[in-house]
N, C-alpha and C positions, 0 to 999 in steps of 0.2 A: 503494500499498500504506498502510495507516495505521503509524503508529512514531512511538516516544519515543526524541528526540536527546539525549544530554549534548551541550550546546551550548558551555558555558563555564564555570569554575569555580563551583558550586551550581548552576548552572542546569539544566534537561533543560526538552525541550518536546516537545508533541504534534503531530503534523501528518500529512494525506495526501497522499502526493505524486503520488496519480494513476496511479501505474505499476500494473502487476502483479509475482507474486509473483517470487521471483529466481531465478534459471535452477539446472539444475545441472548442476556444474562437472566432475563425474567419472561413469565409469557405476555406480559404487555408492553413489551419491549420495541421498539422500532429502527430497523437498519438505514439511516439516510445518506444516499448519495448527496456530499453538499455539492452547492453550485457557486456558492458566494460566503465569503467569510469576512468580517471586518476587525482592523485593529483600533482599539480601543485606547484610550490614555492609560486604563488598568494596565494594559499587556508590558504599554512602555514602562510604566512604572513597575512592573514586576520584572522586565527585562533587565532595567538600570538595577535594581536592588532597591527602590526607594519603597517598595511595600513587600515584606516578607508574608504572604496568604500560601506560599508553595514555594518548593525548594528545586532546583534544575536538577536532572533534565526533567521538564514537561511540555505535554501537547496542550498551545494554550488556543485561543480562540470561542470567545462565546459569545460572538453576534455571527450567527450561523441563518442560512437558508439554504434547502436543497427540495430533494425529490423522493419521496417513498420508495425503498428498496426491496424491505423485507418487512413483514408482519410477524410476532408472535401471536401464537394460538388466540390469544385474549383480547387481540387486538380488534374492535367493531367498529370506531369511528371514521379510521382510514384505509385507502388501500395503496398497493405499488401505482406508481406514476404521478402519485397527489403530491403538488407543489407545499410547501410545508415550511413555515418559521419556527427555531426553535426556541425556546424560554428556556435557559440557559439553569437557571434556579432551579434546581430537582428535590424536591419534598419527599417524604414517604405515604404521602396521601392518606395517615390514617390518624396522625396526633393532632392535638388541639390548635398547634398553629398552623397546620397544612389545611386543618377544616375550615379555619377562618381567612385562609388566602394567603396566610403569611408565613409561605414555606422558605424563605428565606433564612428562617429562625429555626428551623426542624433540627432539633438535635441528633438525627441520624442522615441529616441531608447532604448536598454536595454540589458543585457546580461546574458544569462543561465549561472547560479551557481553564479549570485552578484545580480544584481538588480531583476531575475526573478527566480523561483526555475530551480535548476539544476539536474544534472545526477547522483547524488548520491541518486540513489531511482531505482525503479521499471520501472517507466516510466517520460518521460520527453516530454512536447508539443512544438514545433517547427514550425514556414512555412516552406513552400515547400521550399521557393527560397532559405533556409540555411541547405539543407541536399542536401549531394551528393551521389550517387550511388556508391558503393564499388566494385571493381574486386574480385575473388576468390584468388587473390594473398597477397591480406593485409586481414590479421587475424584482428580480433575485437580489441584485445590489441592494435596493431598498429596502427588501425584505431581509436581510444581514441586519442592516444599521438600527433597524426598528426596534425598539426594544419599551416598555409601560414605564421606567423606572424614572422618565424626569417628566411626564404625563403626570405620573404619581405624585410625584415631589411636589412640580407646580399646585398641584390640586390643594396640596396642605395649605396653601397661600390663601385661597379663598377670595380671587382677587373679583371685586365690586367694579360695574360697570363706572366708569371716570376717571379711578384712582391711578396714580403715580408707581411704576414698579421699576426697581434700578435691577437692572442684569450685571451681574461683575464676572469677566468672563467670557470673550467670544468664540470660543472652542464648541464642538458639535453638541454638549449639553446647552448651554449658554444661548447658542442661535436657536434651539428647539423652545429654552424657556421664552423666548421674545417672541415667537411666534405663537406659545400658549397664552400668554398674559392678553396679546392683541385679539386673539380668539374669546378670550374673558371678558373681553370689554374696557380693558383698561385704555384709560384715558391720555397717560403719558407713558410709554417704554423707554426708559435710558438705559441705552446698553456703554459699558465701560469695559477698555482693554488697555492695551500696547502695541497691538498691530495692526496697521490701516487699512490691510485689503480683509482683516477678517472684519473688522468695524465698518468696512464698507459692505460687505456682503449682508451683516446685519441690519443694517439701514434698508437694503434692497428685501430683506427677509420681512422688514416691517415694523425696527425698530425707529422712534419720531427722534431721537436723539441720541448722538453716537458720542463719546467722550474718549479720547486719547490721553492715558492717565501722566504721557511722559510729557505731554505738552501743558495739561492743566491739571491743576488738584483736584483730583476725586470730590472731595467734600464741597469744595467751592463751588465746583459745577452743578451739585445736586442741589444743593440749596439755591444757586440762582435761578435753577428751572422749576425749582417748586417755591418760589416765591418765599425762600428760607424758610417754610413748614417743615419741609423734610420729607421723604419717600412715604406712601404708605407699606410698601411691600418690599422685600428684597430677595435675590437669588445668588447665590454664591456659589461659580461654578470655577473659578480663578485657579484655585487650591493653593492658595498665598496667604500667610497671614496679615498682609497689608489689606487685601482683600477683604478680608474676614473683619475687620476692624474698622476698615471704610464703610463698610455696609453698615453694620451696627451704628455704627456715628450718623449714620445718613438718614436713619429711621427716624421720622417723629413719634412723639409716646403714642404707646400701646400700637405701634407696628410691629410686623411680623416678617419672619425671616426665614430662607429655608438653607441649611449649611450644605450644600452637595459635593464641594471638592474634598477629595483625601487631600493630609498634608502628610504625615510620614512621621509626622513630630510634634508636639504639644505646641501651644500659644503662651507662653508663660503671663504676657500684658494682656490677658483676656479679661477687658472692661468688665467686670460683672458688677460692680456697683451700679455703672450708666444703664447696666442692662436691667436690673432691679428699681431703679430709679425711675424709669423711663414706662416700666410694664410692658417691656417688649415680649414677646412672645417668639421662641427659638425653635423650628423643627429642623431634626437631624432627617438625612434623605437614606434611608433603605427601605424604601416602602413596599407595601403587601403588591405580590405579582396579580392583582387585579385590571382589568379594565382593557384587555386583548380586544375584545368584540370591536368596543370603541375606538381603540386607536387604529385598527384598520380599517376601519370604517373612514376615519379622521385621514388617513394618510390616500387610502383606496380614490377620495373625492378631490383630492388635492388641495385641501385646507391646511393642511400639513404637510410641508416639502420638506421630503428628505434628501432627495436627487441634488441638491444645490450645492447639499453638504459635502458631497462626495466628488473630490477635486482628482484624485488619482485611484488609476486601476492598474492591477499587477498578477500576472500570472502566479501561481502558487510558487512554482520555482524561484521566483525573486521576491519571494518575501524579506530576505534579508536587507534588501534595497528600498524595501518601503517600509521596514522598521526603522534604517536610515534616516533616508528621507523625514518621515515625521517627527524625530525625535531632534531632527538638528530645524522645522518648522520654517524650511526652506522653500522654493516653488509655489507658493502661495498654499501650500498645503492646508487642510483642513480637516479630513478625512479619507483613508484609504481602503481599499476594500481588494482582498484577495481572490481571484476569477479561477475558479477550479475546473477544471476542462477535461 
């Protein structure tokens, strides 16, 4: 089987092991022939050693789309030939967490591309409950990068029509958050970051204002754009201490924030007294794995544009080149997808 393995810090390798597809371990398992797999910031952080969720060697890739190749005897909903999106977070399906849709906290759970073999390969195995049928309106590469995590995180903000929303970090998550804020009726969406080409894309995707924080201080810009009141809600997807601190400082009293970015280290200067005295509501972002049907409809209808986030496409054999490109953040790279032929 052809696959890409993370073999050491900073290094991935493509190889063909000469073997066949992996076996089905359970009666409700499905063998999926991978057609497209995304490269996520989490993958880069793992490869670079910034996150220690798993150690090499490991088969990464948790953003996966493909075609059903074989079904276990207990599979009822899917059949060979069906196009599917894989939800990478796999729970037991029986515990209290799984029954409430929070399989991300299943005590015996796992995740494709992190704690079990992922989608940077010709085939991947997943339970039927983790596979979602795709309409023709969604391409394989868009399906690969589609996930409920950002929409579910933004939902926590309960954005009301006319509210002001700040988004720190114009990467894929931040650019999705911009679109969702607009769809929720936000009257003023302010996107902040350091890369002009990404900020420009954010403007095309719906941001009312974009702020290059290398040219203008974030707090000064937000206060100016909110007439000194501060933002009603904010989404942090930059993964930096400055972004977190500026977001919290930019919110009005009783504002709401979602902290989405991973940091790999504590923020010792976290402004706890300010959070308390402003009565802020802060949400972390490891949301329940629900809302797939709504997300698929949103993407299929074109209301949520994921295609414009995909700036680069590589064959599986060139995965190392793709990882290097994204790590350098050059050539206007926002999102890269591995195409498995």
